[in-house]
Backbone as ProteinMPNN parsed JSONL, in Angstrom:
{"seq_chain_A": "MSQRLFTREEVDELIPALAPIVERAMESHRQATLLQRHLREEQQRIGSSGGRLVDQRDWKARAERLDGLAIEVRESLHAIQELGGVTKDLETGLVDFPGRVAGETVNLCWRHGETGVRFWHRLDEGFAQRKPLP", "coords_chain_A": {"N_chain_A": [[1.273, 7.199, -24.446], [4.218, 5.267, -24.554], [4.978, 1.483, -23.689], [7.457, 0.73, -21.454], [10.277, -0.975, -22.97], [12.533, -3.324, -21.746], [15.435, -5.306, -21.13], [17.233, -7.599, -20.864], [19.807, -7.348, -18.685], [18.393, -5.505, -17.555], [16.083, -6.628, -16.32], [17.668, -8.579, -14.823], [18.83, -6.917, -12.973], [16.197, -6.637, -10.863], [15.931, -8.823, -9.781], [16.434, -9.027, -7.696], [14.533, -7.678, -5.855], [12.332, -8.374, -6.693], [12.047, -11.173, -6.478], [11.709, -11.769, -3.685], [9.346, -10.548, -3.501], [7.247, -11.452, -4.818], [7.292, -14.343, -4.226], [6.143, -13.715, -1.55], [3.72, -13.271, -2.676], [3.094, -15.688, -4.108], [2.871, -17.133, -1.593], [0.698, -16.282, 0.214], [-1.075, -16.39, -1.975], [-1.25, -19.436, -2.44], [-1.973, -20.436, 0.669], [-4.927, -18.391, 0.679], [-5.929, -20.242, -1.177], [-6.181, -22.552, 0.002], [-7.512, -22.006, 2.456], [-9.763, -20.863, 0.832], [-10.621, -23.204, -0.339], [-11.047, -24.72, 2.359], [-12.857, -23.343, 3.691], [-15.035, -23.083, 1.646], [-15.8, -26.357, 1.801], [-16.623, -26.557, 4.276], [-19.183, -25.063, 4.511], [-20.432, -26.566, 2.638], [-20.481, -29.035, 4.584], [-21.996, -27.391, 6.462], [-24.486, -27.283, 5.332], [-25.094, -29.963, 4.937], [-25.72, -30.419, 7.202], [-28.185, -29.477, 8.16], [-28.014, -26.507, 8.456], [-26.216, -25.52, 10.621], [-24.654, -23.72, 12.106], [-22.013, -24.469, 13.735], [-19.409, -22.859, 14.769], [-19.293, -19.599, 15.165], [-17.634, -17.507, 15.846], [-15.202, -18.618, 14.596], [-15.867, -19.101, 12.155], [-16.206, -16.804, 11.277], [-13.17, -15.713, 11.783], [-12.092, -17.128, 9.999], [-12.801, -16.508, 7.443], [-12.369, -13.619, 7.446], [-9.752, -13.662, 7.36], [-9.554, -14.576, 5.392], [-9.704, -12.446, 3.483], [-7.996, -10.792, 3.838], [-5.77, -12.268, 3.153], [-5.958, -12.081, 0.4], [-6.049, -9.441, 0.311], [-3.373, -9.343, 0.778], [-2.426, -10.613, -1.555], [-3.233, -8.695, -3.52], [-1.71, -6.329, -3.401], [0.759, -7.136, -3.526], [0.97, -8.009, -6.21], [0.148, -5.518, -7.57], [3.286, -4.826, -6.33], [5.298, -6.192, -7.994], [4.118, -4.939, -10.599], [4.608, -2.204, -10.226], [6.66, -2.029, -10.549], [7.557, -2.952, -13.16], [7.006, -5.147, -14.036], [4.493, -7.893, -15.645], [2.23, -10.236, -13.904], [2.008, -13.441, -14.295], [1.566, -16.463, -13.833], [1.071, -17.485, -10.127], [1.286, -19.689, -9.34], [3.343, -20.586, -9.75], [4.609, -18.316, -9.676], [5.275, -16.797, -11.888], [6.75, -14.117, -14.323], [6.04, -11.546, -16.296], [8.175, -9.536, -18.674], [8.074, -6.862, -20.571], [10.352, -6.623, -23.525], [12.561, -6.833, -25.935], [13.516, -8.894, -28.768], [15.594, -9.489, -31.311], [14.983, -7.547, -32.437], [12.009, -7.393, -32.412], [9.166, -6.881, -30.081], [9.494, -8.514, -27.334], [7.706, -11.071, -24.615], [10.374, -11.302, -22.084], [10.984, -13.645, -20.158], [10.703, -14.393, -16.946], [10.924, -17.224, -13.986], [9.983, -17.358, -11.17], [12.355, -18.465, -8.747], [14.648, -18.947, -10.431], [17.618, -17.435, -11.635], [18.071, -15.597, -13.129], [16.569, -14.033, -15.675], [16.089, -15.69, -18.526], [14.379, -16.418, -20.996], [12.292, -15.828, -23.512], [9.079, -15.001, -24.484], [6.903, -14.647, -27.685], [4.769, -11.884, -27.762], [1.832, -12.584, -28.293], [1.867, -15.626, -26.773], [3.422, -18.74, -24.751], [3.876, -19.812, -21.47], [5.499, -22.078, -22.116], [6.187, -21.958, -24.737], [8.029, -20.626, -24.535], [11.72, -19.386, -25.409], [15.352, -20.421, -25.504], [17.481, -16.947, -24.786], [18.954, -15.083, -27.013]], "CA_chain_A": [[2.27, 6.34, -23.38], [4.78, 4.16, -25.179], [5.161, 0.842, -23.325], [8.75, 0.457, -21.608], [10.845, -1.902, -22.767], [13.247, -4.303, -20.679], [16.884, -5.158, -21.486], [18.019, -8.866, -20.026], [20.079, -7.107, -17.991], [17.689, -4.427, -16.144], [15.405, -7.915, -15.201], [18.402, -9.404, -14.079], [18.749, -6.336, -11.859], [15.264, -6.51, -10.658], [15.967, -9.84, -9.387], [16.537, -9.949, -5.924], [14.105, -6.973, -5.492], [10.776, -8.952, -7.013], [12.125, -12.404, -6.057], [10.845, -11.696, -2.534], [7.387, -10.092, -3.584], [6.415, -12.82, -5.79], [7.225, -14.965, -2.871], [5.143, -13.567, -0.879], [2.264, -13.388, -3.618], [2.449, -16.98, -4.188], [2.772, -17.765, -0.698], [-0.493, -15.858, 0.215], [-2.065, -17.294, -2.834], [-1.173, -20.71, -2.131], [-3.271, -19.853, 1.894], [-5.847, -18.33, 0.451], [-6.673, -21.569, -2.123], [-6.869, -23.843, 0.738], [-8.231, -21.596, 3.453], [-11.155, -20.85, 0.365], [-11.275, -24.727, -0.404], [-11.694, -25.303, 4.161], [-14.697, -22.952, 4.025], [-15.909, -24.244, 0.686], [-16.091, -27.866, 1.759], [-17.134, -26.459, 6.017], [-20.377, -24.913, 4.166], [-21.467, -27.772, 2.172], [-20.674, -29.882, 5.424], [-23.296, -27.471, 6.801], [-25.45, -27.33, 4.658], [-25.872, -31.287, 4.646], [-26.092, -31.061, 8.467], [-29.303, -28.46, 8.273], [-27.386, -25.53, 8.379], [-26.375, -25.433, 11.727], [-23.194, -23.552, 12.486], [-20.851, -24.738, 14.643], [-18.802, -22.283, 16.011], [-19.697, -18.644, 14.084], [-16.439, -16.464, 16.005], [-14.37, -19.367, 14.198], [-16.007, -19.451, 11.075], [-15.757, -15.239, 10.569], [-11.959, -15.162, 11.793], [-11.215, -18.057, 8.428], [-13.087, -15.566, 6.123], [-11.602, -12.345, 7.55], [-8.199, -14.189, 7.277], [-9.219, -15.051, 3.686], [-9.698, -11.096, 2.891], [-6.535, -10.155, 4.334], [-4.964, -12.627, 2.408], [-6.812, -11.352, -0.908], [-5.411, -7.737, 0.367], [-1.837, -9.229, 0.284], [-1.81, -10.954, -2.971], [-3.618, -7.325, -4.544], [-0.352, -5.195, -2.618], [2.279, -8.202, -4.347], [0.731, -7.704, -7.855], [0.719, -4.032, -7.247], [4.383, -3.735, -6.716], [5.359, -6.55, -9.345], [3.818, -3.954, -11.64], [5.593, -0.863, -10.203], [8.563, -2.72, -11.313], [6.7, -3.158, -14.975], [6.209, -6.8, -14.399], [2.89, -8.533, -15.662], [2.407, -11.761, -13.192], [1.551, -14.432, -15.136], [0.678, -17.41, -12.624], [1.147, -17.245, -8.768], [1.04, -20.802, -8.019], [5.206, -20.946, -10.609], [5.878, -17.256, -9.549], [5.829, -16.416, -13.132], [6.275, -12.93, -14.393], [6.785, -11.205, -17.79], [8.858, -7.969, -19.156], [8.407, -6.692, -21.609], [11.329, -6.405, -23.853], [13.069, -6.539, -27.469], [14.954, -9.437, -28.857], [15.709, -9.061, -32.952], [14.067, -5.857, -32.937], [10.451, -8.226, -31.975], [8.679, -6.769, -28.624], [8.724, -10.225, -26.785], [8.324, -10.599, -23.24], [10.946, -11.551, -21.339], [10.314, -14.66, -18.818], [11.018, -14.884, -15.646], [9.982, -17.792, -12.945], [10.184, -17.361, -9.017], [13.537, -19.603, -8.349], [15.596, -18.598, -11.776], [18.865, -16.463, -10.617], [18.021, -14.518, -14.033], [15.69, -14.098, -17.047], [17.218, -16.937, -19.652], [14.104, -17.299, -22.144], [11.152, -15.024, -24.088], [8.221, -15.533, -26.286], [6.264, -13.491, -28.508], [3.636, -11.616, -26.623], [0.515, -14.047, -27.841], [3.152, -17.109, -26.815], [2.761, -18.639, -23.237], [5.196, -20.432, -20.493], [5.179, -23.331, -23.011], [6.705, -22.015, -26.326], [8.944, -19.728, -24.419], [12.827, -20.14, -25.98], [16.692, -19.619, -24.399], [17.67, -15.691, -24.802], [20.143, -15.59, -27.373]], "C_chain_A": [[2.898, 5.344, -24.284], [5.015, 3.062, -23.926], [7.17, 0.566, -22.798], [9.106, -1.119, -21.55], [11.891, -3.37, -21.47], [14.239, -4.333, -21.354], [17.144, -6.449, -20.837], [18.297, -8.358, -19.108], [19.279, -6.447, -16.674], [16.756, -5.511, -15.4], [16.22, -7.718, -14.84], [18.399, -8.396, -12.713], [17.486, -5.667, -11.173], [15.232, -7.589, -9.689], [15.215, -9.702, -7.764], [15.945, -8.627, -5.097], [12.585, -7.623, -6.024], [11.03, -10.264, -6.679], [10.999, -12.9, -4.646], [9.57, -11.287, -2.27], [6.999, -11.253, -4.223], [6.814, -13.968, -4.467], [6.467, -15.453, -2.202], [4.174, -13.306, -1.503], [1.841, -14.684, -3.612], [2.434, -17.733, -2.603], [1.205, -17.52, 0.084], [-1.041, -16.343, -0.423], [-2.237, -18.641, -2.816], [-2.171, -20.893, -0.42], [-4.16, -19.766, 1.83], [-6.665, -19.502, -0.332], [-6.945, -22.821, -0.855], [-7.273, -23.52, 2.125], [-10.11, -21.494, 2.67], [-11.428, -22.273, 0.414], [-12.095, -25.108, 1.045], [-12.626, -24.68, 3.595], [-15.538, -23.331, 3.048], [-16.727, -25.218, 1.278], [-17.078, -27.277, 3.317], [-18.594, -25.88, 5.496], [-21.28, -25.629, 3.776], [-21.943, -28.779, 3.673], [-22.347, -29.307, 6.481], [-24.258, -27.532, 6.503], [-26.443, -28.405, 4.25], [-26.407, -31.53, 6.378], [-26.971, -30.065, 8.974], [-29.011, -27.419, 8.724], [-26.904, -24.812, 9.704], [-25.004, -24.881, 11.724], [-22.546, -23.447, 13.611], [-20.203, -23.917, 15.868], [-18.692, -20.826, 14.846], [-18.302, -17.791, 14.122], [-15.105, -17.092, 14.545], [-14.057, -18.843, 12.276], [-15.808, -17.638, 10.182], [-14.197, -15.002, 10.349], [-11.343, -15.889, 10.316], [-11.761, -16.903, 7.446], [-12.298, -14.185, 6.042], [-10.1, -12.701, 7.12], [-7.778, -14.106, 5.635], [-8.896, -13.149, 3.168], [-8.771, -10.896, 3.307], [-5.797, -10.827, 3.774], [-5.031, -12.334, 1.2], [-6.25, -10.086, -0.996], [-3.483, -8.317, -0.158], [-1.015, -9.791, -0.79], [-2.407, -9.344, -3.859], [-2.464, -7.0, -4.523], [0.793, -6.41, -3.246], [2.07, -7.757, -5.924], [0.936, -6.546, -8.016], [1.778, -3.956, -7.913], [4.947, -4.466, -7.684], [4.976, -5.437, -10.353], [4.345, -2.788, -11.71], [6.947, -0.823, -10.543], [8.776, -2.86, -12.667], [6.845, -4.541, -15.404], [4.718, -7.317, -14.898], [2.989, -9.99, -14.95], [1.611, -12.357, -14.184], [0.723, -15.75, -14.829], [1.567, -17.435, -11.129], [1.463, -18.58, -8.853], [2.717, -21.403, -8.964], [5.594, -19.832, -9.823], [5.922, -16.647, -11.424], [5.04, -15.372, -13.65], [7.349, -12.627, -15.935], [7.511, -10.166, -18.089], [8.876, -7.789, -20.412], [9.825, -6.34, -22.833], [11.733, -6.774, -25.414], [14.042, -7.975, -27.939], [14.493, -10.111, -30.576], [15.164, -8.443, -33.485], [12.287, -6.565, -33.095], [9.659, -7.661, -30.685], [7.667, -7.788, -28.799], [8.227, -9.81, -25.308], [9.274, -11.614, -23.169], [10.47, -12.292, -19.97], [11.13, -15.054, -18.002], [9.862, -15.941, -14.039], [10.55, -17.651, -11.888], [11.494, -18.883, -9.21], [14.874, -19.355, -9.177], [16.858, -17.491, -11.077], [18.651, -15.124, -12.021], [17.112, -14.651, -14.867], [16.234, -14.532, -18.561], [16.466, -17.12, -20.74], [13.242, -15.74, -22.409], [10.469, -16.001, -24.65], [7.378, -14.54, -26.698], [5.178, -12.974, -27.452], [2.323, -12.321, -27.041], [1.123, -15.792, -28.005], [2.262, -17.213, -25.322], [4.363, -19.293, -23.24], [5.254, -21.276, -21.692], [5.552, -23.378, -24.255], [7.878, -20.819, -25.748], [10.712, -20.024, -24.38], [14.266, -19.568, -25.178], [16.911, -17.925, -25.296], [18.881, -15.72, -25.717], [21.492, -15.286, -27.032]], "O_chain_A": [[2.134, 4.537, -24.815], [5.298, 3.687, -22.904], [8.017, 0.279, -23.644], [8.73, -2.043, -20.829], [11.451, -4.052, -20.545], [14.291, -3.527, -22.282], [17.384, -6.095, -19.682], [17.461, -8.484, -18.214], [19.371, -6.646, -15.462], [16.586, -5.458, -14.182], [16.237, -6.626, -14.272], [18.075, -8.824, -11.605], [17.495, -4.468, -10.894], [14.523, -7.392, -8.702], [14.218, -10.02, -7.116], [16.444, -8.309, -4.017], [11.633, -7.06, -5.484], [9.934, -10.793, -6.499], [10.102, -13.734, -4.513], [8.853, -11.492, -1.29], [6.153, -11.944, -3.655], [5.799, -14.064, -3.777], [6.054, -16.595, -2.003], [3.321, -12.942, -0.692], [0.708, -15.04, -3.289], [1.98, -18.873, -2.507], [0.596, -18.504, 0.503], [-1.869, -17.06, 0.14], [-3.327, -19.099, -3.158], [-3.165, -21.611, -0.527], [-4.877, -20.526, 2.481], [-7.869, -19.676, -0.145], [-7.757, -23.745, -0.896], [-7.408, -24.414, 2.96], [-11.177, -21.763, 3.222], [-12.362, -22.667, 1.112], [-13.232, -25.576, 1.114], [-13.38, -25.36, 2.9], [-16.63, -23.838, 3.302], [-17.954, -25.162, 1.358], [-18.252, -27.641, 3.367], [-19.448, -26.341, 6.253], [-22.461, -25.652, 4.122], [-23.077, -29.174, 3.944], [-23.261, -29.977, 6.962], [-25.141, -27.844, 7.303], [-27.562, -28.381, 3.737], [-27.164, -32.412, 6.782], [-26.75, -29.657, 10.115], [-29.775, -27.094, 9.632], [-27.167, -23.622, 9.871], [-24.133, -25.642, 11.304], [-22.52, -22.47, 14.359], [-20.265, -24.021, 17.093], [-18.077, -20.971, 13.79], [-17.759, -17.383, 13.095], [-14.409, -16.383, 13.818], [-13.111, -18.516, 11.56], [-15.449, -17.362, 9.038], [-13.736, -14.427, 9.363], [-10.418, -15.417, 9.655], [-10.946, -16.44, 6.648], [-11.756, -13.704, 5.047], [-9.405, -11.868, 6.536], [-6.78, -13.856, 4.96], [-7.885, -12.806, 2.554], [-8.435, -10.404, 2.23], [-4.733, -10.225, 3.632], [-3.907, -12.289, 0.7], [-5.957, -9.573, -2.076], [-2.713, -7.883, -1.014], [0.185, -9.716, -1.053], [-1.8, -9.04, -4.886], [-1.841, -7.255, -5.553], [1.936, -5.953, -3.217], [2.934, -7.255, -6.643], [1.957, -6.269, -8.644], [1.954, -3.544, -9.059], [5.314, -3.726, -8.596], [5.962, -5.086, -11.001], [4.603, -2.215, -12.768], [7.874, -0.035, -10.726], [9.858, -2.889, -13.255], [6.837, -5.035, -16.531], [3.785, -6.899, -14.211], [3.767, -10.831, -15.4], [0.688, -11.82, -14.796], [-0.359, -16.082, -15.313], [2.795, -17.395, -11.204], [2.368, -18.681, -8.025], [3.124, -22.55, -8.778], [6.662, -19.924, -9.218], [6.913, -16.056, -11.852], [3.819, -15.224, -13.702], [8.417, -13.01, -16.412], [7.29, -9.522, -17.064], [9.54, -8.401, -21.248], [10.173, -5.2, -22.529], [10.72, -7.036, -26.062], [15.182, -8.095, -27.49], [13.564, -10.836, -30.932], [14.789, -8.47, -34.657], [11.507, -6.102, -33.927], [9.57, -8.7, -30.031], [6.598, -8.081, -29.335], [8.27, -8.672, -24.842], [9.238, -12.621, -23.876], [9.837, -11.812, -19.029], [12.068, -15.838, -18.145], [8.828, -15.659, -13.434], [11.756, -17.87, -11.767], [11.32, -19.987, -9.726], [15.992, -19.528, -8.69], [16.716, -16.898, -10.008], [19.022, -13.96, -11.876], [16.677, -15.8, -14.786], [16.668, -13.81, -19.459], [17.0, -17.732, -21.664], [13.447, -14.735, -21.728], [10.729, -17.121, -25.089], [7.172, -13.568, -25.972], [4.825, -13.621, -26.466], [1.636, -12.69, -26.089], [0.953, -16.695, -28.824], [1.315, -16.594, -24.837], [5.321, -19.373, -24.01], [4.711, -20.562, -22.535], [5.43, -24.381, -24.959], [8.534, -20.19, -26.579], [11.135, -20.768, -23.495], [14.308, -18.577, -24.448], [16.452, -17.835, -26.435], [19.861, -16.338, -25.3], [22.415, -15.933, -27.528]]}, "name": "protein", "num_of_chains": 1, "seq": "MSQRLFTREEVDELIPALAPIVERAMESHRQATLLQRHLREEQQRIGSSGGRLVDQRDWKARAERLDGLAIEVRESLHAIQELGGVTKDLETGLVDFPGRVAGETVNLCWRHGETGVRFWHRLDEGFAQRKPLP"}
């Protein structure tokens, strides 16, 4: 099965649906990262104080929230994939779509907050090498 190649216009048409999905993924990822860091620090504190857990219900609630956030991120990533995008970075909201420039298969590169896809890079390159679309 061949991979679908997008035009600039096709990606631009997806942005109204894509942007809120990416925004949700970014926020869930941000919250999960903070919560994971907090739980890790709490675990270290518990270990250094003799292993006594102060409030098991609070710990369990935070661990369950972390699981829920992970599910939200996975669902968002799946929704982005269903649109044809490949999520590259959840901190910046970077999504690539396979496309063509000058007959070469490339990635059309969009980042959350941009009003349209305006950049591309070769398949073996990343964000730092993105170039303006002709």
